[in-house]
C-alpha positions as CSV (number, residue, x, y, z in Angstrom):
1,X,52.3,44.0,-19.0
2,X,50.5,41.6,-16.6
3,X,48.0,39.3,-18.2
4,X,44.3,39.8,-17.8
5,X,42.3,36.9,-16.3
6,X,38.6,37.3,-16.5
7,X,37.1,35.0,-13.8
8,X,33.4,33.9,-13.5
9,X,32.8,31.9,-10.4
10,X,29.0,31.7,-10.7
11,X,28.0,32.9,-14.2
12,X,24.4,33.5,-15.1
13,X,25.2,32.1,-18.6
14,X,28.1,30.4,-20.3
15,X,27.1,29.4,-23.8
16,X,28.3,28.8,-27.3
17,X,26.7,30.8,-30.1
18,X,27.2,32.0,-33.6
19,X,26.9,35.2,-35.7
20,X,26.2,34.9,-39.4
21,X,24.3,32.6,-41.8
22,X,24.8,28.9,-42.1
23,X,27.9,28.3,-44.2
24,X,29.5,31.6,-43.0
25,X,29.1,31.5,-39.2
26,X,31.6,32.8,-36.7
27,X,31.6,30.9,-33.4
28,X,31.8,32.5,-29.9
29,X,31.8,31.5,-26.3
30,X,30.1,34.1,-24.0
31,X,30.1,34.3,-20.2
32,X,27.6,36.5,-18.5
33,X,27.2,37.6,-14.8
34,X,24.8,40.5,-14.1
35,X,25.8,43.2,-16.5
36,X,29.2,41.8,-17.1
37,X,29.6,40.2,-20.5
38,X,32.8,38.6,-21.9
39,X,32.9,37.0,-25.4
40,X,35.8,35.2,-27.1
41,X,36.0,34.0,-30.7
42,X,37.0,30.4,-31.7
43,X,36.7,27.7,-34.3
44,X,33.8,25.3,-34.6
45,X,36.1,22.3,-34.0
46,X,37.3,23.9,-30.8
47,X,33.7,24.1,-29.6
48,X,33.1,20.5,-30.4
49,X,36.4,19.4,-28.7
50,X,35.4,21.4,-25.5
51,X,31.9,19.9,-25.4
52,X,33.2,16.3,-25.9
53,X,35.9,16.8,-23.2
54,X,33.4,18.2,-20.7
55,X,31.2,15.1,-21.2
56,X,34.2,12.9,-20.7
57,X,35.4,14.8,-17.6
58,X,32.0,14.4,-16.0
59,X,32.1,10.6,-16.5
60,X,35.7,10.5,-15.1
61,X,35.0,12.4,-11.9
62,X,31.9,10.2,-11.3
63,X,34.1,7.2,-11.7
64,X,37.0,8.4,-9.5
65,X,35.3,10.5,-6.9
66,X,31.7,9.3,-6.9
67,X,30.4,12.7,-7.9
68,X,26.8,12.3,-9.1
69,X,26.3,12.6,-12.9
70,X,24.0,15.4,-13.9
71,X,20.9,14.3,-15.8
72,X,20.5,15.4,-19.4
73,X,19.3,19.0,-19.4
74,X,15.5,19.1,-19.9
75,X,15.6,22.8,-20.7
76,X,18.6,24.1,-22.6
77,X,19.2,27.8,-22.9
78,X,18.6,28.4,-26.6
79,X,18.5,32.2,-26.4
80,X,21.0,34.0,-28.7
81,X,24.2,35.7,-27.7
82,X,23.9,39.1,-26.1
83,X,24.5,41.6,-28.9
84,X,26.6,43.3,-30.0
85,X,29.3,40.6,-29.7
86,X,32.7,42.2,-29.1
87,X,35.3,39.5,-28.8
88,X,38.0,40.0,-26.1
89,X,40.4,37.7,-28.1
90,X,40.6,34.7,-30.3
91,X,41.1,31.4,-28.4
92,X,44.3,29.5,-28.9
93,X,44.7,27.0,-26.0
94,X,41.9,25.7,-23.8
95,X,42.2,24.3,-20.3
96,X,39.7,22.0,-18.5
97,X,39.9,20.9,-14.8
98,X,37.9,19.9,-11.8
99,X,37.9,21.9,-8.5
100,X,37.1,19.4,-5.8
101,X,36.7,22.0,-3.1
102,X,33.9,23.9,-4.9
103,X,32.8,20.8,-6.9
104,X,33.0,22.8,-10.1
105,X,34.2,22.1,-13.6
106,X,36.7,24.8,-14.5
107,X,37.0,25.9,-18.2
108,X,39.9,28.2,-19.2
109,X,40.2,29.9,-22.6
110,X,43.5,31.4,-23.4
111,X,44.2,34.0,-26.1
112,X,46.1,32.8,-29.2
113,X,49.8,33.9,-29.2
114,X,52.5,34.3,-31.8
115,X,55.2,33.0,-29.5
116,X,55.7,30.1,-27.2
117,X,54.5,30.1,-23.6
118,X,54.8,27.6,-20.7
119,X,51.7,25.4,-20.5
120,X,51.9,25.5,-16.7
121,X,50.2,28.9,-16.9
122,X,46.9,27.1,-17.8
123,X,44.6,27.2,-14.8
124,X,47.2,29.2,-13.0
125,X,47.3,32.8,-11.8
126,X,50.8,33.6,-12.8
127,X,51.4,37.1,-14.2
128,X,53.2,35.8,-17.3
129,X,51.2,34.3,-20.1
130,X,48.3,34.9,-22.5
131,X,45.1,36.7,-21.4
132,X,42.4,34.2,-20.3
133,X,38.8,33.7,-19.4
134,X,38.2,31.3,-16.5
135,X,34.7,30.0,-15.8
136,X,33.5,27.8,-12.9
137,X,30.5,25.6,-13.7
138,X,28.3,23.3,-11.7
139,X,28.1,19.8,-13.2
140,X,24.6,20.6,-14.3
141,X,25.7,23.8,-16.0
142,X,28.6,22.0,-17.6
143,X,26.2,19.3,-19.1
144,X,23.9,22.1,-20.3
145,X,26.8,23.9,-22.0
146,X,27.8,20.7,-23.8
147,X,24.3,20.0,-24.9
148,X,23.8,23.5,-26.3
149,X,27.2,23.4,-28.0
150,X,26.2,20.2,-29.9
151,X,23.0,21.8,-31.0
152,X,24.7,24.9,-32.2
153,X,27.3,22.9,-34.2
154,X,24.6,20.8,-35.9
155,X,22.4,23.8,-36.8
156,X,24.4,24.6,-39.9
157,X,23.5,23.9,-43.5
158,X,21.4,20.8,-44.3
159,X,23.3,18.0,-46.2
160,X,22.4,17.1,-49.7
161,X,20.5,13.8,-49.7
162,X,22.6,12.6,-52.6
163,X,26.2,13.5,-52.0
164,X,26.1,14.5,-48.3
165,X,27.8,17.9,-48.9
166,X,26.1,20.9,-47.3
167,X,23.5,22.7,-49.3
168,X,24.4,26.3,-50.1
169,X,21.6,28.9,-50.5
170,X,23.7,30.4,-53.4
171,X,23.6,27.0,-55.3
172,X,25.0,23.5,-55.0
173,X,27.0,21.4,-57.5
174,X,26.1,17.9,-56.6
175,X,28.8,15.3,-57.2
176,X,26.2,12.6,-57.8
177,X,24.1,14.3,-60.6
178,X,25.8,12.1,-63.2
179,X,24.2,9.0,-61.7
180,X,21.2,7.7,-59.8
181,X,21.0,6.5,-56.3
182,X,18.1,4.2,-55.5
183,X,16.0,4.8,-52.4
184,X,16.8,8.5,-52.2
185,X,13.9,11.0,-51.7
186,X,14.4,13.7,-54.2
187,X,11.7,16.1,-52.9
188,X,14.2,18.3,-51.0
189,X,16.8,18.4,-53.8
190,X,15.0,18.9,-57.1
191,X,16.5,22.4,-57.4
192,X,19.9,20.8,-57.6
193,X,19.3,17.9,-60.0
194,X,19.0,17.8,-63.7
195,X,15.5,16.4,-64.3
196,X,16.7,14.8,-67.5
197,X,19.0,12.6,-65.5
198,X,16.2,11.4,-63.3
199,X,14.0,10.6,-66.3
200,X,16.8,8.6,-67.9
201,X,17.4,6.8,-64.7
202,X,13.7,6.0,-64.3
203,X,13.6,4.6,-67.9
204,X,16.4,2.2,-67.3
205,X,17.6,2.2,-63.6
206,X,19.6,-1.1,-63.9
207,X,21.9,0.3,-66.6
208,X,22.5,3.6,-64.8
209,X,25.9,3.7,-63.0
210,X,26.2,4.7,-59.4
211,X,28.5,7.6,-58.7
212,X,31.3,7.2,-56.2
213,X,30.4,8.4,-52.7
214,X,31.9,11.8,-51.9
215,X,32.8,12.5,-48.3
216,X,30.8,15.3,-46.8
217,X,32.5,18.7,-46.5
218,X,32.6,20.7,-43.3
219,X,29.6,23.0,-42.7
220,X,31.6,26.0,-41.9
221,X,35.1,27.0,-43.2
222,X,37.8,27.0,-40.6
223,X,40.0,30.1,-40.5
224,X,43.7,29.3,-40.4
225,X,45.3,30.6,-37.3
226,X,48.7,32.4,-37.6
227,X,50.8,31.4,-34.6
228,X,54.5,31.0,-34.0
229,X,56.0,27.6,-34.8
230,X,55.9,25.4,-31.7
231,X,53.4,27.6,-29.9
232,X,51.1,25.9,-27.4
233,X,48.2,27.7,-29.0
234,X,49.0,27.0,-32.7
235,X,46.9,23.9,-33.1
236,X,43.4,24.3,-31.5
237,X,42.2,21.0,-33.1
238,X,44.6,18.8,-31.2
239,X,44.3,17.9,-27.5
240,X,46.8,16.9,-24.9
241,X,46.0,13.5,-23.3
242,X,45.3,13.8,-19.6
243,X,47.8,12.1,-17.3
244,X,46.9,9.1,-15.3
245,X,47.8,11.0,-12.1
246,X,45.3,13.8,-12.7
247,X,42.9,13.0,-15.6
248,X,40.5,15.7,-14.7
249,X,42.8,18.6,-15.6
250,X,44.9,19.7,-18.5
251,X,45.2,22.0,-21.5
252,X,43.2,21.4,-24.6
253,X,45.0,22.8,-27.7
C-alpha cells in the first residue's frame, strides 16, 4: 500500500504540546490548517532535538545564503492543542531541510517502523516508505515553533532545591535529607525534609556532613520504542550529522 504523506505548505499552526500532568506527560506535534488537524506522538527528547536543530539551521542558512534571521518571537502561541488529540502515528525518524525556492524550513516526521527503510525517502515523495507529515514553515514560524517547544519542555515538574530531582505531587524521597546544604532556601521543600535534621544541622552546622550531589532525573519518563534492529527509526535520540555539501537538509533520528 502506498504511503500517506500529509503536507502542510502554509499551516495556521504547527506546535508542540502535551497531554497529562507533569511527570506523566505525553508529547505531541500538531499541524493545523483551516479545519484540517494532524497530530503525531513523539518523545520529549525528540521535541528538544528538533527545536535545537531548527535554531541551528536558521543560523546556517543565514551564514551560507544571507537569509535574514528572524527576531525572537515577541508573541508565542501558548494555546493548548486542539482536542481531542488523535495521533496519526508515533514518530520514528525526523527530517529537516531548507527549500530555497519558497524560502521555507521543511520539517518531516516519519512514522516509526519495525523494519529497515532507505533514508533517501526522507523529504521525498517516493511511494515506498513510512507514512509522514511534511510541514513548510517561514523562518519566523520556525523560530516560534522552537521557542514554544522549549517552553513546553521546561514546563514539567519543579526541581527539588536540595537534590535537583523533580518534585512529584505524590511524594518525594530527597537524596540529601541525610545532610545539610548551606545557602539553600527551604521554604519550598519543607514538606519533603525531616524537621529534626534541620534542627540538628542548625545546632552544629560545621559538623554536619554534606551529602553527595545526585544528578537530576528526567522530568518525564521516556517510553522505549520497539523497532527492528538497524531500523532508521529505532533511535530517535540520535541525529545524523549534516554533510558539508548540504548542511541544511538531512534526517534526524
